[in-house]
C-alpha positions as CSV (number, residue, x, y, z in Angstrom):
1,X,-36.6,10.3,-1.5
2,X,-36.2,12.5,-4.2
3,X,-37.5,15.4,-2.8
4,X,-35.1,15.9,-0.1
5,X,-32.1,15.2,-2.2
6,X,-33.0,18.2,-4.9
7,X,-33.8,20.4,-2.0
8,X,-30.0,19.6,-0.7
9,X,-28.7,20.3,-4.4
10,X,-30.8,23.5,-4.2
11,X,-29.3,24.5,-1.1
12,X,-26.0,23.8,-1.9
13,X,-26.0,25.9,-5.4
14,X,-27.6,28.7,-3.4
15,X,-24.7,28.5,-1.1
16,X,-22.1,28.1,-4.0
17,X,-23.6,31.5,-5.9
18,X,-23.3,33.1,-2.8
19,X,-19.5,32.3,-2.6
20,X,-19.0,33.1,-6.0
21,X,-20.5,36.5,-5.9
22,X,-18.3,37.2,-2.8
23,X,-15.6,36.2,-4.6
24,X,-16.2,38.5,-7.2
25,X,-16.6,41.5,-4.9
26,X,-13.2,40.4,-3.7
27,X,-11.8,40.7,-7.1
28,X,-13.3,44.1,-7.7
29,X,-11.8,45.7,-4.9
30,X,-8.2,44.0,-5.6
31,X,-8.4,45.2,-9.4
32,X,-9.0,48.9,-7.9
33,X,-6.5,48.5,-5.0
34,X,-3.7,47.1,-7.8
35,X,-4.9,50.2,-10.3
36,X,-4.5,52.5,-7.2
37,X,-0.8,51.2,-6.5
38,X,0.0,51.2,-10.2
39,X,-1.1,55.0,-10.0
40,X,1.1,55.8,-6.8
41,X,4.3,53.7,-8.2
42,X,3.5,56.0,-11.8
43,X,3.5,59.3,-9.9
44,X,6.5,58.0,-7.7
45,X,8.4,57.2,-10.9
46,X,7.7,60.2,-12.1
47,X,8.6,62.6,-9.2
48,X,11.5,61.0,-8.7
49,X,12.8,61.4,-12.3
50,X,12.7,57.6,-13.2
51,X,9.9,57.4,-15.7
52,X,8.7,60.3,-18.0
53,X,5.4,61.1,-19.3
54,X,4.5,59.9,-23.0
55,X,4.6,62.5,-25.7
56,X,0.8,62.8,-26.4
57,X,0.1,62.1,-30.2
58,X,-1.2,64.7,-32.2
59,X,-4.9,64.0,-33.1
60,X,-5.4,64.0,-36.6
61,X,-8.6,65.4,-38.3
62,X,-7.3,64.6,-41.5
63,X,-7.8,61.1,-43.5
64,X,-5.2,58.5,-42.9
65,X,-2.8,58.9,-45.9
66,X,-2.0,56.1,-48.4
67,X,0.9,53.9,-47.5
68,X,3.2,53.7,-50.6
69,X,3.3,50.2,-52.3
70,X,-0.2,49.2,-50.6
71,X,-2.3,50.5,-53.0
């Protein structure tokens, strides 16, 4: 009797794995859609003048300077 019970559990586990894979695929699609939506809102905000592009920080090639008092 243990063998049919084991087969049932194996079948249920396989079904759960398929459902988890489907959920993960849906999550990836949703995350991509949210990123696209955020990009669209950002573009609209820039277009309408509600927001502005942040100033790019200058890239420094020199070593960071020591902060006074923290030597």
